[in-house]
N, C-alpha and C positions, 0 to 999 in steps of 0.2 A: 435407602428407601426412597421413591422415584415420586415427585409431588407433581400434580397435573390438574389439580383442583382450580378453576376459572369460574369466575360471575358470567353472568349470561352477556355480558359486553366484552369477555374475551381477558379481562383484567383478572390480576391476582387476587385470591381470598386474603382476606387477612391473617386467618390462620396458617394458610399456606405460605405467605410473603414473609411471616416471622421466621418458619422452619427453615426456610430455603436461606435467607439470611443468616442464619446460625450456621448452616450448612457449609455455606460460602465461609463466615469467619474464622470456621474448624479449619477449612482445607486450607486457605491463605495463611493461617498462623501457621501451621506444620508445616506447609512446603515453601513458601516465599519469605524473600526478605524485607522487612520495611524501609522505607526511605529515609525515615529517622536514622537507622541504625548505620546509614553512610555518610549521615550529615546531611541537613535540609537543602545547604547550596552546594552539593556535592555536583560534579557534570553528571548529566543523564547519563543512563547506560546507553552505549552505543549499539547500533543493530549490527554493527559489523562483530561478528566472534574474533575475536585476538587468539583462540586457539582450539584443537579438538577437543579438548576437555570442556569449553563453553559450550560447542556443538551438542556434547553429549549430554550436558546439563539442560538446556535446551529440550532434547529430546526425552529427557526422564521426567521433566516438569508437563509438557504436554501430553505424556501418558499419563501421569497423574489424574492431570485435570479430567481428559475423557473417562478415566476409572470412577471417579469421582460424581459423575454426570454433569460435569458443569464446562466442557465445550461444546462449541457448538449449539448454543443454548435454543437458539429459536429455529434451526434447522429440521426438518421433518425427520422421525426415527427412523423411515425406510432409506433414507440418504444417510443414515449414520448419526445424525444428530440427537437432540432431547427430547425435540416436541413440543418445548415450553413455549411462554410467551415473551412479546417484547419487556414487558414488567420484569420478566424473571432477569433477562437480559443487563436491565438498568439496575438491580438489586445489585448481580454479581460486579457490575462496574463501578458503581458507589463504593464498596468494599474494597475492589481492587486498586483503586487509587490511590491510597496508601503503601503501595508496594511496588516492588521493582519485580516486573512480571519478565524472565528471560525468553521472550517470544517474538523478538524483534524477528529474527531469520525466518517467521512464518508467515510476515507480512502480506508478501507476495503470495505464496501460495494459498494461504488461508482466504486473505481478501479478493484474490482475482480470479485464481486458475481453479479453485475448487467450486466458485458458482458456474463458472465457465463449464467445467466438466459436466456439472451437475444439471445445466439446462441445456447442452448441446450433446452432450456424449452417449455414445450408444448405451445398451444395458452392460454388455460387455466392459466398457471403458470404464462405466462407473463403476464395477465390480471389481475391476481391476487395480483401480487408481485411488478411487477415495477413500477405502479404509486405511491405508497408510499415509495419505495425504493427513487425513483429519486427525490422525493418531501423533503424526508429527515425524515419523520413524523415515520418511522420505522429503525433503526439501526441495522445493521448487522455483522457478526464476521464469524470467518473461524476455522473450527474445523478439523485440519489435524495430527497435532505432537502427539505423544506418548509418554510414558517413555522408551519405547524400540524402538522407530520409529520415528527419529528426520528425519537427510539426508537421511536415506533408508524409506522414508514414505511408500513404499510399503510393508513393513514389519510389518504395523498397526494390531493389532489385537481384536479391537473394533467389536464387531459379531451385525448382523443384520438379524435376523431370520424371514421369513415372516410367517406370522398368518392369514389367511383370507383377509382381506382389510388392513391389516396394517403389520409392521416390528415393532418387539420388538429388541430394542437396550440394549446392556451390553457391559461395557468397560470404558476404562479411556483418555482422551486427556488433553494435557498441552500445556502450552505458549500459550492458547488461548487470545488474545487481546480483552478487552473490553467486554468478555461474559457477566460480571455480570450486565452490563447495555443495551445489546443488546436484542433486539425482536425476531429477526429470525437469523439462521446461515445456512451456508452450511457444510454438515458432510460428511465425506467419510468413509467407514465401510467395513468389509470384508462379503458376501454374499454366498461367496461357499469355504470353505478350502480344497476341493478336487481340485482344481484349481491351477494353478501356482500364484506364489503373486501378479503378475502384473494384471491378468486375471481373479480375483474372487473378486473386490472391486467393489461397487456400491456410486453413490452419490446421497443424498438425502436434501432437503429444511427441515430445523427442527424449529418448534416455541420453543424458549428458555424458554418459560415459562410451558411446558411440564412437567406433574409428572412425577417424576424420574429422572429428569436431576437436579444434585448439583454443586454450583460453590464455590471453594476455592480459595480464591485472592493470590498471589506469591507476595512478596515483593522485588522491585528490588534493587540495590546499590544505584540508584537515589533517594532513599524513594517514590517512587510511588508505587502502585500496580495495573498496566495496565493487566498484565498477570495474569491468571489463570489456575487453575487445573477444569476440567470438569468431571463429574462423572456421568454415565448412567446406571443407575438401572430396569431394566425392563422398560424402556421410550418406549411410543408407539409412531410411525408415521405412518400416513397416505399413504397407497401405492399409493397415489395418488401426493406422495410428492416426489417420484422418479425422480430426473434427468437424461433424457437419458433412457437407457436400463440397465436391470441388469446384473451385473458383468461387464460393460464396463466403470464403475466409474474413472479408471487410466488414459483414454484417455480425460475424462474430468477434471480430476485433474489436469493434465499437462496442461490444455489449460487455467486453472484458476491462475496456479503459473505464465504462461507465460504474462498474463494480468497482475498479481501483478509486475514483472519485468517491465513491459511496462509503469505500471501506477508511477511506482518510477524513470523511466528514461526518459518519456516522456516531464515532465517538462524542462528536459536539464539543471539543475542546482545543483544537487545532494542535500544529505541530510540538513536539513533544521536549519544548523550552521550558516547563516547570510553570509558564502561567505569570500571573502577578504578582502571586503570594512573594517569591524569592526577591524580585525586585522592590518590594514594599520593604522587605527584610533589609536590603543591601541599603535604600535610600535612609532609612533609620539609624543603620551601623554607621552611615557617612556623615550622617547631621545634615540631610538633604531632604528629610521627609517635609520641611516647609518651606522650600523653595517654589515657587509657584510654578515654573516652566517644568521643573521634575514632576510636580502634583497632577499637572496639565497631563504630562506623559503617561502617569501610572492611571489616570482616569480613563483615555484613551484605549491603552492596552485592555484594561477589565472590562470597558464597555463592549471591545471587539472579541474578548472571550466569551461574553454572553450571549452575544449575537451568534457564536459559534455554536455554543451550548442549545440555542432555540434552532437554530437549522438542523442541526443533528436530531433534535426532535423531529422535526420535519421528516426528516429522512427514514427514522424508525418508525413513525407514523406509517408512510407510505408502503413501507415493507411489510409491515403489520398487516396493511390493507390488500395485501398481494400485488403492489403495481408494482412494474418494472421500473430499474433504476432511470431517475429523468434528470433534470437539468437542475435539480437542486444539488448531486454530487458536483458541476461545477462551479455552483455557488460557495459552497464548502469549500473546495479545493484552492478557490481564489481568495476566500477570506482568511484560510489558514497560511496562505502563502505571505500575504500583506500582515497579518500579525506576527508571523515568525520573523519580518523585515524590520517593524516597528520596534517590538519587544527588545530586540538584540542590538538596534541601535540606542535603545534608551539603556539598557544594561552597561551597554561599554560608556555611554555619555557618563555614567552614574559611577561607575568603577574606576574611572579615569585611568590613572597609570597603573594601578593594581588590577585591570583588566590586561594590560600589554605584558608585565613582566611580576613575577611572583617565585616565592620560596617553592622550592623543588618539593619541600614536604608538606607544604599546605593543601590539603584534598579539593579546594573548591579552587585553585589557582587559575585553572586552564577552562571554569565554566564559560565565564565572560566571552575570552576570547573567540571558543570554539562556536559560540552562538553566534557572533558576528560571522564568522568564515561559513558557515554551513547554512545560515538563512538564505542565499542566493539560491541554492539548491530546489528550495521548496518552491520556488517561481519556474521551475523549468520541471522536475518530476511529474510523471503523471498528466503532464500537458502543460504547456506554459500557460503563464497568466494570460497573454494575449490570445492563446487559443480558447481559453475558459471564457473570457470575453466577448470573443466571437458568439462563443453558444450560447451566453446568456443572452445576448442581443438578437439572435434569432429566434430563440427559443422560447424565450422570457418576453423581452421587450416587441418581439415581432418584426424586428428589422429584416431589411431585404439581404439576402445571401451575398458573399462577397461574389465578385466574378470568377468563373471557372471555365475559361476556355477551350481546356484541355480533357474536361471530362469525359467527352464523347469519343476522342481519337484513341485508336487502337495505340498501347503502353510503348509497343515496337518504335513510333512512328515519333515518340516524343523526345525530347532532350531534357533531362532531369537528374537531379542529385549529382552525382560525379560523372554525368555524361555529358553535362552542358560544356 
């Protein structure tokens, strides 16, 4: 049964709220693993699937979620969602907080690519890609960064040249999460080197199994290899896969990045480090709960978590009001990155030697060291802390923009990135 009863203010009626909560509880109990079953302080589930079996597990779960009417809860029905309210989403998230949901591989596709296709895609593109994307049968990645275009993404050099009904793509991308197991990706490439760097970029939907696309995994300090270098050598993309119009890709690229920051911040809980609760348990277990420095650190992490939740509420309120993603996403992204670093530093201080060496049979052994090793990535992925501070300074505080002497010059006349 589908419940859509709302009050005049768009909130969930009490009877509907209870019924929806019970439906969410029943689904999660039948289809997901409680965190307590893995041990309260086990290392969080990695976003990187370790095997084809884990990918299939994620696909089965996402399909079941959609069949139960619990996927894309606030999306309009005509786009494949449930057409419910923000309160329904909050209720589901409240119940899901106690479970390990195998949906990490969809973070990019669902949080970034799907909203971009919904907003900018043609009716044919939406009909072709959104059903499989939302159901999870197709995994997506994002092809933005290059060796010479990281924070300054508009300096990208990958070229897409029109050839009849196709574009021929040559170039290199880097730090592409999940490219090696993705079915499709969203690519930005330069289509007009005569135009200024922000005005000669186009966005494409790419089948990642296209001839001429090669992946090379990059091993991280954590031991995982979630990132990739991706090389394009005369790869042909149908012109029908152009998102928006030619040379208008920068506007779409910014919209996707805002969706990314909103996806990170809307949860209101920051990175998946587990929060202050496991740190409090660790402090008690090691006899440091009364240490004034440790207590101050715990209070700091808890305060930052609370602020993250408030930012998440603000983001969801803006979404409910139909407003486009704004600087709240950058606030959430920056706050989450700082929280990840503060909590991981505190964790390893409390854990001491046990966070650096442990028995191989101890399930929680790697948790604290992995949090330290992975924390710096939060300050880079989705836009560096410096980029977020720049956005906040300009769009929230009203500070003047940074000088950009190359903004109106033809890209072909610039010496940027690896051309310097």
